[in-house]
All heavy atoms as a GROMACS GRO file, in nm:
protein
  591
    1MET      N    1  -2.409   0.993  -0.166
    1MET     CA    2  -2.301   0.990  -0.071
    1MET      C    3  -2.294   0.851  -0.007
    1MET      O    4  -2.397   0.791   0.021
    1MET     CB    5  -2.325   1.097   0.035
    1MET     CG    6  -2.208   1.130   0.122
    1MET     SD    7  -2.056   1.192   0.044
    1MET     CE    8  -2.112   1.330  -0.051
    2SER      N    9  -2.175   0.804   0.016
    2SER     CA   10  -2.156   0.671   0.075
    2SER      C   11  -2.184   0.674   0.225
    2SER      O   12  -2.161   0.775   0.292
    2SER     CB   13  -2.012   0.625   0.052
    2SER     OG   14  -1.986   0.616  -0.085
    3ARG      N   15  -2.232   0.564   0.276
    3ARG     CA   16  -2.267   0.556   0.418
    3ARG      C   17  -2.147   0.526   0.507
    3ARG      O   18  -2.146   0.565   0.622
    3ARG     CB   19  -2.374   0.449   0.437
    3ARG     CG   20  -2.504   0.486   0.370
    3ARG     CD   21  -2.608   0.378   0.382
    3ARG     NE   22  -2.637   0.353   0.522
    3ARG     CZ   23  -2.694   0.242   0.567
    3ARG    NH1   24  -2.729   0.148   0.484
    3ARG    NH2   25  -2.718   0.226   0.694
    4VAL      N   26  -2.048   0.452   0.456
    4VAL     CA   27  -1.934   0.408   0.537
    4VAL      C   28  -1.805   0.460   0.475
    4VAL      O   29  -1.786   0.450   0.354
    4VAL     CB   30  -1.930   0.254   0.548
    4VAL    CG1   31  -1.810   0.209   0.630
    4VAL    CG2   32  -2.059   0.201   0.608
    5PHE      N   33  -1.716   0.513   0.557
    5PHE     CA   34  -1.585   0.560   0.513
    5PHE      C   35  -1.479   0.478   0.584
    5PHE      O   36  -1.486   0.460   0.705
    5PHE     CB   37  -1.568   0.708   0.547
    5PHE     CG   38  -1.438   0.766   0.497
    5PHE    CD1   39  -1.430   0.820   0.370
    5PHE    CD2   40  -1.325   0.766   0.578
    5PHE    CE1   41  -1.310   0.874   0.324
    5PHE    CE2   42  -1.206   0.820   0.532
    5PHE     CZ   43  -1.199   0.873   0.405
    6ILE      N   44  -1.383   0.425   0.508
    6ILE     CA   45  -1.273   0.347   0.565
    6ILE      C   46  -1.151   0.438   0.572
    6ILE      O   47  -1.096   0.477   0.469
    6ILE     CB   48  -1.242   0.222   0.480
    6ILE    CG1   49  -1.366   0.134   0.467
    6ILE    CG2   50  -1.126   0.144   0.542
    6ILE    CD1   51  -1.352   0.021   0.366
    7SER      N   52  -1.110   0.472   0.693
    7SER     CA   53  -0.993   0.557   0.712
    7SER      C   54  -0.871   0.467   0.732
    7SER      O   55  -0.867   0.387   0.826
    7SER     CB   56  -1.012   0.646   0.836
    7SER     OG   57  -0.896   0.721   0.862
    8HIS      N   58  -0.773   0.482   0.643
    8HIS     CA   59  -0.654   0.397   0.650
    8HIS      C   60  -0.533   0.470   0.593
    8HIS      O   61  -0.548   0.563   0.514
    8HIS     CB   62  -0.676   0.267   0.573
    8HIS     CG   63  -0.677   0.286   0.424
    8HIS    ND1   64  -0.782   0.347   0.358
    8HIS    CD2   65  -0.585   0.257   0.330
    8HIS    CE1   66  -0.754   0.350   0.229
    8HIS    NE2   67  -0.635   0.299   0.209
    9ALA      N   68  -0.416   0.427   0.635
    9ALA     CA   69  -0.291   0.479   0.578
    9ALA      C   70  -0.256   0.394   0.456
    9ALA      O   71  -0.291   0.276   0.448
    9ALA     CB   72  -0.179   0.472   0.682
   10SER      N   73  -0.186   0.453   0.362
   10SER     CA   74  -0.150   0.380   0.241
   10SER      C   75  -0.064   0.257   0.271
   10SER      O   76  -0.066   0.160   0.196
   10SER     CB   77  -0.079   0.471   0.141
   10SER     OG   78   0.039   0.525   0.197
   11ALA      N   79   0.006   0.258   0.383
   11ALA     CA   80   0.084   0.140   0.423
   11ALA      C   81  -0.007   0.022   0.453
   11ALA      O   82   0.038  -0.094   0.454
   11ALA     CB   83   0.170   0.172   0.546
   12ASN      N   84  -0.135   0.048   0.475
   12ASN     CA   85  -0.232  -0.056   0.508
   12ASN      C   86  -0.333  -0.078   0.396
   12ASN      O   87  -0.446  -0.120   0.420
   12ASN     CB   88  -0.305  -0.020   0.638
   12ASN     CG   89  -0.209   0.007   0.752
   12ASN    OD1   90  -0.203   0.117   0.804
   12ASN    ND2   91  -0.132  -0.093   0.789
   13ASN      N   92  -0.291  -0.053   0.272
   13ASN     CA   93  -0.381  -0.071   0.158
   13ASN      C   94  -0.435  -0.213   0.148
   13ASN      O   95  -0.553  -0.232   0.119
   13ASN     CB   96  -0.310  -0.035   0.027
   13ASN     CG   97  -0.299   0.115   0.006
   13ASN    OD1   98  -0.362   0.193   0.077
   13ASN    ND2   99  -0.218   0.154  -0.089
   14ALA      N  100  -0.351  -0.312   0.174
   14ALA     CA  101  -0.397  -0.452   0.163
   14ALA      C  102  -0.508  -0.480   0.265
   14ALA      O  103  -0.609  -0.544   0.231
   14ALA     CB  104  -0.279  -0.547   0.182
   15ALA      N  105  -0.492  -0.430   0.386
   15ALA     CA  106  -0.595  -0.451   0.488
   15ALA      C  107  -0.723  -0.376   0.451
   15ALA      O  108  -0.834  -0.427   0.472
   15ALA     CB  109  -0.544  -0.405   0.624
   16ALA      N  110  -0.709  -0.256   0.395
   16ALA     CA  111  -0.826  -0.178   0.355
   16ALA      C  112  -0.902  -0.249   0.243
   16ALA      O  113  -1.026  -0.254   0.243
   16ALA     CB  114  -0.785  -0.038   0.311
   17LEU      N  115  -0.830  -0.303   0.146
   17LEU     CA  116  -0.894  -0.378   0.038
   17LEU      C  117  -0.962  -0.505   0.091
   17LEU      O  118  -1.071  -0.540   0.046
   17LEU     CB  119  -0.792  -0.414  -0.069
   17LEU     CG  120  -0.747  -0.298  -0.157
   17LEU    CD1  121  -0.629  -0.339  -0.245
   17LEU    CD2  122  -0.862  -0.247  -0.243
   18ALA      N  123  -0.899  -0.571   0.187
   18ALA     CA  124  -0.960  -0.691   0.246
   18ALA      C  125  -1.088  -0.653   0.320
   18ALA      O  126  -1.190  -0.724   0.309
   18ALA     CB  127  -0.860  -0.758   0.340
   19LEU      N  128  -1.086  -0.544   0.394
   19LEU     CA  129  -1.205  -0.498   0.464
   19LEU      C  130  -1.315  -0.461   0.366
   19LEU      O  131  -1.432  -0.496   0.385
   19LEU     CB  132  -1.172  -0.380   0.555
   19LEU     CG  133  -1.291  -0.317   0.626
   19LEU    CD1  134  -1.364  -0.418   0.714
   19LEU    CD2  135  -1.246  -0.197   0.708
   20ALA      N  136  -1.280  -0.392   0.258
   20ALA     CA  137  -1.378  -0.356   0.156
   20ALA      C  138  -1.440  -0.481   0.095
   20ALA      O  139  -1.562  -0.487   0.073
   20ALA     CB  140  -1.313  -0.271   0.048
   21GLY      N  141  -1.360  -0.583   0.070
   21GLY     CA  142  -1.412  -0.709   0.019
   21GLY      C  143  -1.507  -0.775   0.117
   21GLY      O  144  -1.612  -0.829   0.078
   22TRP      N  145  -1.473  -0.770   0.244
   22TRP     CA  146  -1.560  -0.828   0.348
   22TRP      C  147  -1.691  -0.750   0.356
   22TRP      O  148  -1.799  -0.811   0.365
   22TRP     CB  149  -1.489  -0.826   0.483
   22TRP     CG  150  -1.570  -0.891   0.590
   22TRP    CD1  151  -1.570  -1.023   0.623
   22TRP    CD2  152  -1.665  -0.826   0.676
   22TRP    NE1  153  -1.660  -1.043   0.725
   22TRP    CE2  154  -1.719  -0.926   0.760
   22TRP    CE3  155  -1.708  -0.695   0.691
   22TRP    CZ2  156  -1.814  -0.896   0.857
   22TRP    CZ3  157  -1.805  -0.666   0.787
   22TRP    CH2  158  -1.856  -0.766   0.869
   23LEU      N  159  -1.682  -0.618   0.350
   23LEU     CA  160  -1.804  -0.536   0.352
   23LEU      C  161  -1.894  -0.572   0.234
   23LEU      O  162  -2.015  -0.592   0.251
   23LEU     CB  163  -1.770  -0.388   0.349
   23LEU     CG  164  -1.710  -0.328   0.476
   23LEU    CD1  165  -1.657  -0.187   0.450
   23LEU    CD2  166  -1.812  -0.327   0.589
   24ASP      N  167  -1.836  -0.581   0.115
   24ASP     CA  168  -1.914  -0.619  -0.005
   24ASP      C  169  -1.980  -0.754   0.013
   24ASP      O  170  -2.098  -0.772  -0.018
   24ASP     CB  171  -1.823  -0.624  -0.128
   24ASP     CG  172  -1.805  -0.489  -0.194
   24ASP    OD1  173  -1.895  -0.404  -0.184
   24ASP    OD2  174  -1.700  -0.469  -0.257
   25ALA      N  175  -1.904  -0.851   0.062
   25ALA     CA  176  -1.955  -0.988   0.077
   25ALA      C  177  -2.066  -0.998   0.180
   25ALA      O  178  -2.145  -1.092   0.178
   25ALA     CB  179  -1.841  -1.082   0.114
   26ASN      N  180  -2.073  -0.899   0.268
   26ASN     CA  181  -2.172  -0.902   0.375
   26ASN      C  182  -2.282  -0.796   0.359
   26ASN      O  183  -2.348  -0.760   0.454
   26ASN     CB  184  -2.103  -0.889   0.511
   26ASN     CG  185  -2.030  -1.015   0.547
   26ASN    OD1  186  -2.089  -1.111   0.594
   26ASN    ND2  187  -1.900  -1.018   0.521
   27GLY      N  188  -2.297  -0.748   0.235
   27GLY     CA  189  -2.408  -0.659   0.205
   27GLY      C  190  -2.386  -0.512   0.235
   27GLY      O  191  -2.480  -0.434   0.233
   28TRP      N  192  -2.264  -0.473   0.261
   28TRP     CA  193  -2.233  -0.334   0.292
   28TRP      C  194  -2.151  -0.273   0.179
   28TRP      O  195  -2.038  -0.228   0.197
   28TRP     CB  196  -2.154  -0.324   0.423
   28TRP     CG  197  -2.238  -0.357   0.541
   28TRP    CD1  198  -2.254  -0.480   0.597
   28TRP    CD2  199  -2.319  -0.268   0.616
   28TRP    NE1  200  -2.340  -0.472   0.703
   28TRP    CE2  201  -2.381  -0.342   0.717
   28TRP    CE3  202  -2.344  -0.131   0.606
   28TRP    CZ2  203  -2.468  -0.285   0.808
   28TRP    CZ3  204  -2.430  -0.073   0.697
   28TRP    CH2  205  -2.492  -0.149   0.797
   29SER      N  206  -2.207  -0.268   0.061
   29SER     CA  207  -2.133  -0.217  -0.055
   29SER      C  208  -2.137  -0.065  -0.065
   29SER      O  209  -2.075  -0.008  -0.154
   29SER     CB  210  -2.188  -0.280  -0.183
   29SER     OG  211  -2.324  -0.247  -0.198
   30ASP      N  212  -2.208   0.000   0.025
   30ASP     CA  213  -2.220   0.146   0.020
   30ASP      C  214  -2.110   0.213   0.104
   30ASP      O  215  -2.136   0.289   0.195
   30ASP     CB  216  -2.357   0.189   0.069
   30ASP     CG  217  -2.386   0.336   0.040
   30ASP    OD1  218  -2.313   0.396  -0.040
   30ASP    OD2  219  -2.482   0.389   0.099
   31TYR      N  220  -1.985   0.181   0.070
   31TYR     CA  221  -1.873   0.246   0.136
   31TYR      C  222  -1.804   0.338   0.037
   31TYR      O  223  -1.818   0.322  -0.084
   31TYR     CB  224  -1.774   0.144   0.193
   31TYR     CG  225  -1.715   0.050   0.091
   31TYR    CD1  226  -1.601   0.086   0.019
   31TYR    CD2  227  -1.773  -0.072   0.065
   31TYR    CE1  228  -1.548   0.002  -0.077
   31TYR    CE2  229  -1.720  -0.158  -0.030
   31TYR     CZ  230  -1.608  -0.120  -0.099
   31TYR     OH  231  -1.556  -0.204  -0.196
   32PHE      N  232  -1.733   0.437   0.091
   32PHE     CA  233  -1.661   0.529   0.003
   32PHE      C  234  -1.557   0.451  -0.075
   32PHE      O  235  -1.479   0.375  -0.017
   32PHE     CB  236  -1.592   0.639   0.085
   32PHE     CG  237  -1.515   0.736   0.000
   32PHE    CD1  238  -1.580   0.831  -0.075
   32PHE    CD2  239  -1.377   0.729  -0.006
   32PHE    CE1  240  -1.508   0.921  -0.155
   32PHE    CE2  241  -1.305   0.818  -0.084
   32PHE     CZ  242  -1.371   0.913  -0.158
   33PRO      N  243  -1.556   0.467  -0.206
   33PRO     CA  244  -1.460   0.391  -0.287
   33PRO      C  245  -1.317   0.429  -0.250
   33PRO      O  246  -1.281   0.545  -0.252
   33PRO     CB  247  -1.493   0.431  -0.430
   33PRO     CG  248  -1.574   0.554  -0.420
   33PRO     CD  249  -1.638   0.555  -0.286
   34LEU      N  250  -1.243   0.330  -0.211
   34LEU     CA  251  -1.104   0.353  -0.172
   34LEU      C  252  -1.027   0.420  -0.284
   34LEU      O  253  -1.050   0.392  -0.402
   34LEU     CB  254  -1.038   0.220  -0.136
   34LEU     CG  255  -1.104   0.142  -0.023
   34LEU    CD1  256  -1.040   0.004  -0.011
   34LEU    CD2  257  -1.091   0.216   0.108
   35ASP      N  258  -0.936   0.506  -0.247
   35ASP     CA  259  -0.857   0.575  -0.349
   35ASP      C  260  -0.768   0.480  -0.427
   35ASP      O  261  -0.715   0.515  -0.530
   35ASP     CB  262  -0.775   0.688  -0.286
   35ASP     CG  263  -0.685   0.641  -0.173
   35ASP    OD1  264  -0.714   0.537  -0.112
   35ASP    OD2  265  -0.587   0.710  -0.145
   36ILE      N  266  -0.755   0.357  -0.380
   36ILE     CA  267  -0.672   0.258  -0.448
   36ILE      C  268  -0.754   0.158  -0.530
   36ILE      O  269  -0.698   0.070  -0.592
   36ILE     CB  270  -0.585   0.180  -0.346
   36ILE    CG1  271  -0.672   0.125  -0.234
   36ILE    CG2  272  -0.476   0.270  -0.292
   36ILE    CD1  273  -0.600   0.037  -0.136
   37ASP      N  274  -0.884   0.173  -0.529
   37ASP     CA  275  -0.973   0.083  -0.602
   37ASP      C  276  -0.981   0.128  -0.748
   37ASP      O  277  -1.028   0.237  -0.778
   37ASP     CB  278  -1.112   0.084  -0.539
   37ASP     CG  279  -1.207  -0.016  -0.598
   37ASP    OD1  280  -1.202  -0.039  -0.721
   37ASP    OD2  281  -1.289  -0.070  -0.524
   38ASP      N  282  -0.932   0.046  -0.841
   38ASP     CA  283  -0.930   0.083  -0.982
   38ASP      C  284  -1.069   0.105  -1.041
   38ASP      O  285  -1.086   0.185  -1.133
   38ASP     CB  286  -0.858  -0.024  -1.065
   38ASP     CG  287  -0.709  -0.029  -1.036
   38ASP    OD1  288  -0.653   0.074  -0.992
   38ASP    OD2  289  -0.648  -0.135  -1.058
   39ASN      N  290  -1.170   0.036  -0.989
   39ASN     CA  291  -1.304   0.045  -1.046
   39ASN      C  292  -1.389   0.156  -0.983
   39ASN      O  293  -1.471   0.216  -1.050
   39ASN     CB  294  -1.377  -0.088  -1.031
   39ASN     CG  295  -1.305  -0.199  -1.105
   39ASN    OD1  296  -1.260  -0.180  -1.217
   39ASN    ND2  297  -1.294  -0.314  -1.044
   40ARG      N  298  -1.372   0.179  -0.854
   40ARG     CA  299  -1.459   0.273  -0.784
   40ARG      C  300  -1.384   0.388  -0.719
   40ARG      O  301  -1.444   0.471  -0.653
   40ARG     CB  302  -1.534   0.198  -0.673
   40ARG     CG  303  -1.627   0.093  -0.724
   40ARG     CD  304  -1.687   0.012  -0.613
   40ARG     NE  305  -1.729   0.092  -0.499
   40ARG     CZ  306  -1.797   0.044  -0.397
   40ARG    NH1  307  -1.828  -0.082  -0.393
   40ARG    NH2  308  -1.831   0.121  -0.297
   41GLY      N  309  -1.253   0.393  -0.734
   41GLY     CA  310  -1.171   0.490  -0.662
   41GLY      C  311  -1.176   0.630  -0.718
   41GLY      O  312  -1.250   0.661  -0.811
   42ILE      N  313  -1.095   0.715  -0.660
   42ILE     CA  314  -1.084   0.854  -0.702
   42ILE      C  315  -1.015   0.857  -0.839
   42ILE      O  316  -0.911   0.795  -0.857
   42ILE     CB  317  -1.004   0.935  -0.598
   42ILE    CG1  318  -1.079   0.935  -0.464
   42ILE    CG2  319  -0.981   1.077  -0.647
   42ILE    CD1  320  -1.000   0.996  -0.350
   43ALA      N  321  -1.074   0.928  -0.931
   43ALA     CA  322  -1.022   0.933  -1.068
   43ALA      C  323  -0.893   1.015  -1.075
   43ALA      O  324  -0.875   1.109  -0.998
   43ALA     CB  325  -1.127   0.994  -1.160
   44PRO      N  326  -0.804   0.979  -1.168
   44PRO     CA  327  -0.683   1.060  -1.187
   44PRO      C  328  -0.720   1.204  -1.218
   44PRO      O  329  -0.812   1.231  -1.295
   44PRO     CB  330  -0.615   0.994  -1.307
   44PRO     CG  331  -0.666   0.854  -1.308
   44PRO     CD  332  -0.807   0.863  -1.256
   45GLY      N  333  -0.652   1.296  -1.154
   45GLY     CA  334  -0.679   1.437  -1.174
   45GLY      C  335  -0.786   1.494  -1.084
   45GLY      O  336  -0.802   1.616  -1.075
   46GLU      N  337  -0.862   1.408  -1.018
   46GLU     CA  338  -0.965   1.456  -0.925
   46GLU      C  339  -0.898   1.514  -0.802
   46GLU      O  340  -0.793   1.468  -0.759
   46GLU     CB  341  -1.056   1.339  -0.886
   46GLU     CG  342  -1.174   1.378  -0.800
   46GLU     CD  343  -1.270   1.262  -0.772
   46GLU    OE1  344  -1.249   1.153  -0.827
   46GLU    OE2  345  -1.362   1.283  -0.693
   47ARG      N  346  -0.956   1.614  -0.745
   47ARG     CA  347  -0.902   1.676  -0.624
   47ARG      C  348  -0.928   1.580  -0.508
   47ARG      O  349  -1.035   1.581  -0.448
   47ARG     CB  350  -0.965   1.811  -0.599
   47ARG     CG  351  -0.932   1.911  -0.708
   47ARG     CD  352  -0.995   2.046  -0.677
   47ARG     NE  353  -0.965   2.140  -0.781
   47ARG     CZ  354  -0.862   2.224  -0.777
   47ARG    NH1  355  -0.781   2.224  -0.674
   47ARG    NH2  356  -0.841   2.308  -0.875
   48TRP      N  357  -0.827   1.497  -0.479
   48TRP     CA  358  -0.845   1.386  -0.386
   48TRP      C  359  -0.873   1.432  -0.244
   48TRP      O  360  -0.953   1.372  -0.174
   48TRP     CB  361  -0.728   1.289  -0.391
   48TRP     CG  362  -0.597   1.347  -0.346
   48TRP    CD1  363  -0.505   1.412  -0.422
   48TRP    CD2  364  -0.544   1.345  -0.213
   48TRP    NE1  365  -0.400   1.451  -0.345
   48TRP    CE2  366  -0.420   1.411  -0.217
   48TRP    CE3  367  -0.588   1.292  -0.092
   48TRP    CZ2  368  -0.340   1.427  -0.104
   48TRP    CZ3  369  -0.510   1.308   0.020
   48TRP    CH2  370  -0.387   1.375   0.014
   49MET      N  371  -0.811   1.539  -0.198
   49MET     CA  372  -0.836   1.585  -0.062
   49MET      C  373  -0.979   1.634  -0.046
   49MET      O  374  -1.046   1.606   0.053
   49MET     CB  375  -0.736   1.693  -0.023
   49MET     CG  376  -0.734   1.723   0.124
   49MET     SD  377  -0.687   1.576   0.215
   49MET     CE  378  -0.668   1.643   0.376
   50ALA      N  379  -1.030   1.704  -0.147
   50ALA     CA  380  -1.169   1.750  -0.144
   50ALA      C  381  -1.265   1.632  -0.149
   50ALA      O  382  -1.367   1.631  -0.080
   50ALA     CB  383  -1.196   1.846  -0.260
   51ALA      N  384  -1.232   1.531  -0.229
   51ALA     CA  385  -1.317   1.412  -0.238
   51ALA      C  386  -1.321   1.338  -0.104
   51ALA      O  387  -1.427   1.294  -0.059
   51ALA     CB  388  -1.267   1.319  -0.348
   52LEU      N  389  -1.205   1.325  -0.040
   52LEU     CA  390  -1.200   1.258   0.090
   52LEU      C  391  -1.275   1.337   0.196
   52LEU      O  392  -1.352   1.280   0.274
   52LEU     CB  393  -1.055   1.237   0.133
   52LEU     CG  394  -0.973   1.138   0.051
   52LEU    CD1  395  -0.829   1.135   0.101
   52LEU    CD2  396  -1.034   1.000   0.057
   53SER      N  397  -1.255   1.468   0.199
   53SER     CA  398  -1.323   1.552   0.298
   53SER      C  399  -1.474   1.545   0.282
   53SER      O  400  -1.548   1.533   0.379
   53SER     CB  401  -1.276   1.696   0.286
   53SER     OG  402  -1.140   1.707   0.321
   54GLY      N  403  -1.521   1.552   0.158
   54GLY     CA  404  -1.664   1.544   0.132
   54GLY      C  405  -1.722   1.410   0.173
   54GLY      O  406  -1.832   1.403   0.228
   55ALA      N  407  -1.646   1.304   0.150
   55ALA     CA  408  -1.692   1.169   0.187
   55ALA      C  409  -1.703   1.154   0.338
   55ALA      O  410  -1.798   1.095   0.390
   55ALA     CB  411  -1.599   1.064   0.130
   56VAL      N  412  -1.606   1.207   0.409
   56VAL     CA  413  -1.608   1.198   0.556
   56VAL      C  414  -1.725   1.278   0.612
   56VAL      O  415  -1.796   1.231   0.701
   56VAL     CB  416  -1.474   1.247   0.616
   56VAL    CG1  417  -1.485   1.263   0.767
   56VAL    CG2  418  -1.362   1.151   0.581
   57GLU      N  419  -1.746   1.397   0.560
   57GLU     CA  420  -1.854   1.482   0.610
   57GLU      C  421  -1.992   1.423   0.583
   57GLU      O  422  -2.085   1.444   0.660
   57GLU     CB  423  -1.844   1.621   0.547
   57GLU     CG  424  -1.725   1.699   0.597
   57GLU     CD  425  -1.705   1.830   0.524
   57GLU    OE1  426  -1.794   1.872   0.447
   57GLU    OE2  427  -1.599   1.892   0.545
   58GLY      N  428  -2.008   1.346   0.475
   58GLY     CA  429  -2.139   1.295   0.438
   58GLY      C  430  -2.168   1.153   0.480
   58GLY      O  431  -2.279   1.105   0.460
   59CYS      N  432  -2.072   1.085   0.540
   59CYS     CA  433  -2.094   0.944   0.575
   59CYS      C  434  -2.170   0.931   0.707
   59CYS      O  435  -2.184   1.026   0.782
   59CYS     CB  436  -1.961   0.869   0.583
   59CYS     SG  437  -1.862   0.912   0.727
   60GLU      N  438  -2.218   0.810   0.732
   60GLU     CA  439  -2.288   0.781   0.856
   60GLU      C  440  -2.198   0.708   0.956
   60GLU      O  441  -2.226   0.708   1.075
   60GLU     CB  442  -2.411   0.695   0.828
   60GLU     CG  443  -2.515   0.767   0.745
   60GLU     CD  444  -2.636   0.681   0.713
   60GLU    OE1  445  -2.657   0.580   0.782
   60GLU    OE2  446  -2.707   0.714   0.618
   61ALA      N  447  -2.091   0.646   0.907
   61ALA     CA  448  -2.000   0.572   0.995
   61ALA      C  449  -1.860   0.575   0.936
   61ALA      O  450  -1.843   0.583   0.814
   61ALA     CB  451  -2.046   0.427   1.009
   62VAL      N  452  -1.761   0.572   1.024
   62VAL     CA  453  -1.622   0.566   0.982
   62VAL      C  454  -1.559   0.445   1.047
   62VAL      O  455  -1.576   0.422   1.168
   62VAL     CB  456  -1.544   0.693   1.024
   62VAL    CG1  457  -1.397   0.682   0.983
   62VAL    CG2  458  -1.605   0.818   0.963
   63ILE      N  459  -1.489   0.366   0.967
   63ILE     CA  460  -1.411   0.254   1.020
   63ILE      C  461  -1.266   0.295   1.014
   63ILE      O  462  -1.215   0.328   0.907
   63ILE     CB  463  -1.433   0.125   0.939
   63ILE    CG1  464  -1.581   0.084   0.943
   63ILE    CG2  465  -1.344   0.013   0.991
   63ILE    CD1  466  -1.614  -0.032   0.852
   64PHE      N  467  -1.200   0.297   1.128
   64PHE     CA  468  -1.059   0.336   1.136
   64PHE      C  469  -0.972   0.211   1.139
   64PHE      O  470  -0.987   0.128   1.229
   64PHE     CB  471  -1.033   0.418   1.263
   64PHE     CG  472  -1.107   0.548   1.268
   64PHE    CD1  473  -1.230   0.558   1.332
   64PHE    CD2  474  -1.054   0.661   1.208
   64PHE    CE1  475  -1.298   0.678   1.337
   64PHE    CE2  476  -1.122   0.782   1.213
   64PHE     CZ  477  -1.244   0.790   1.278
   65LEU      N  478  -0.882   0.199   1.043
   65LEU     CA  479  -0.782   0.092   1.046
   65LEU      C  480  -0.658   0.150   1.113
   65LEU      O  481  -0.566   0.199   1.047
   65LEU     CB  482  -0.751   0.042   0.904
   65LEU     CG  483  -0.864  -0.027   0.831
   65LEU    CD1  484  -0.819  -0.074   0.694
   65LEU    CD2  485  -0.915  -0.146   0.912
   66VAL      N  486  -0.660   0.149   1.244
   66VAL     CA  487  -0.555   0.214   1.322
   66VAL      C  488  -0.429   0.128   1.322
   66VAL      O  489  -0.433   0.009   1.349
   66VAL     CB  490  -0.602   0.241   1.466
   66VAL    CG1  491  -0.492   0.306   1.547
   66VAL    CG2  492  -0.726   0.331   1.464
   67SER      N  493  -0.318   0.193   1.291
   67SER     CA  494  -0.187   0.130   1.289
   67SER      C  495  -0.085   0.240   1.318
   67SER      O  496  -0.120   0.358   1.319
   67SER     CB  497  -0.161   0.068   1.151
   67SER     OG  498  -0.148   0.172   1.055
   68PRO      N  499   0.040   0.204   1.338
   68PRO     CA  500   0.141   0.309   1.353
   68PRO      C  501   0.145   0.404   1.232
   68PRO      O  502   0.159   0.526   1.250
   68PRO     CB  503   0.272   0.231   1.368
   68PRO     CG  504   0.230   0.103   1.432
   68PRO     CD  505   0.097   0.072   1.367
   69ALA      N  506   0.128   0.351   1.112
   69ALA     CA  507   0.128   0.436   0.992
   69ALA      C  508   0.008   0.530   0.992
   69ALA      O  509   0.020   0.646   0.953
   69ALA     CB  510   0.129   0.349   0.866
   70TRP      N  511  -0.108   0.481   1.035
   70TRP     CA  512  -0.228   0.565   1.043
   70TRP      C  513  -0.206   0.677   1.144
   70TRP      O  514  -0.232   0.793   1.117
   70TRP     CB  515  -0.350   0.480   1.082
   70TRP     CG  516  -0.477   0.556   1.085
   70TRP    CD1  517  -0.566   0.575   0.983
   70TRP    CD2  518  -0.532   0.628   1.197
   70TRP    NE1  519  -0.671   0.652   1.024
   70TRP    CE2  520  -0.653   0.685   1.154
   70TRP    CE3  521  -0.491   0.648   1.327
   70TRP    CZ2  522  -0.732   0.762   1.239
   70TRP    CZ3  523  -0.570   0.725   1.411
   70TRP    CH2  524  -0.689   0.781   1.367
   71ARG      N  525  -0.154   0.640   1.262
   71ARG     CA  526  -0.129   0.736   1.369
   71ARG      C  527  -0.033   0.846   1.323
   71ARG      O  528  -0.050   0.962   1.356
   71ARG     CB  529  -0.072   0.664   1.490
   71ARG     CG  530  -0.037   0.756   1.607
   71ARG     CD  531   0.057   0.690   1.705
   71ARG     NE  532   0.183   0.661   1.636
   71ARG     CZ  533   0.258   0.555   1.661
   71ARG    NH1  534   0.221   0.466   1.750
   71ARG    NH2  535   0.371   0.536   1.596
   72ASP      N  536   0.068   0.810   1.245
   72ASP     CA  537   0.171   0.904   1.202
   72ASP      C  538   0.134   0.985   1.077
   72ASP      O  539   0.206   1.076   1.042
   72ASP     CB  540   0.302   0.831   1.178
   72ASP     CG  541   0.357   0.768   1.305
   72ASP    OD1  542   0.320   0.812   1.415
   72ASP    OD2  543   0.439   0.674   1.294
   73SER      N  544   0.023   0.952   1.014
   73SER     CA  545  -0.017   1.021   0.892
   73SER      C  546  -0.090   1.152   0.924
   73SER      O  547  -0.191   1.152   0.993
   73SER     CB  548  -0.110   0.932   0.810
   73SER     OG  549  -0.170   1.006   0.706
   74LYS      N  550  -0.041   1.263   0.869
   74LYS     CA  551  -0.109   1.391   0.892
   74LYS      C  552  -0.246   1.392   0.824
   74LYS      O  553  -0.338   1.459   0.869
   74LYS     CB  554  -0.023   1.507   0.845
   74LYS     CG  555   0.002   1.514   0.697
   74LYS     CD  556   0.086   1.633   0.659
   74LYS     CE  557   0.109   1.636   0.509
   74LYS     NZ  558   0.190   1.751   0.470
   75PHE      N  559  -0.261   1.317   0.715
   75PHE     CA  560  -0.389   1.314   0.645
   75PHE      C  561  -0.493   1.231   0.722
   75PHE      O  562  -0.608   1.271   0.732
   75PHE     CB  563  -0.372   1.259   0.503
   75PHE     CG  564  -0.282   1.345   0.419
   75PHE    CD1  565  -0.158   1.301   0.382
   75PHE    CD2  566  -0.322   1.472   0.381
   75PHE    CE1  567  -0.074   1.380   0.304
   75PHE    CE2  568  -0.239   1.553   0.304
   75PHE     CZ  569  -0.114   1.506   0.266
   76CYS      N  570  -0.453   1.118   0.778
   76CYS     CA  571  -0.545   1.038   0.858
   76CYS      C  572  -0.586   1.113   0.985
   76CYS      O  573  -0.702   1.111   1.024
   76CYS     CB  574  -0.482   0.904   0.895
   76CYS     SG  575  -0.461   0.792   0.757
   77PHE      N  576  -0.488   1.180   1.046
   77PHE     CA  577  -0.518   1.255   1.167
   77PHE      C  578  -0.618   1.367   1.140
   77PHE      O  579  -0.708   1.391   1.219
   77PHE     CB  580  -0.389   1.313   1.227
   77PHE     CG  581  -0.412   1.387   1.356
   77PHE    CD1  582  -0.429   1.316   1.474
   77PHE    CD2  583  -0.417   1.525   1.358
   77PHE    CE1  584  -0.452   1.384   1.593
   77PHE    CE2  585  -0.439   1.594   1.477
   77PHE     CZ  586  -0.456   1.523   1.595
   78ALA      N  587  -0.602   1.432   1.026
   78ALA     CA  588  -0.692   1.543   0.990
   78ALA      C  589  -0.833   1.491   0.971
   78ALA      O  590  -0.931   1.555   1.000
   78ALA     CB  591  -0.643   1.614   0.865
   0.00000   0.00000   0.00000
């Protein structure tokens, strides 16, 4: 299970990818693979909501990329 979960709205994918890159560069590569990451993300056909829920429940820290899109997302709020 990953130690860090990045909570973001899809409107903020670029910022989430930038944060993931910064985490990697600074020795924090144990984050939940973003659903938009081609190499480490959620596989096509995988039950994405179950994968996200499991990652949140098992992580040690959550980083919230709060924005109007994040605030308005029912999935981020959940």
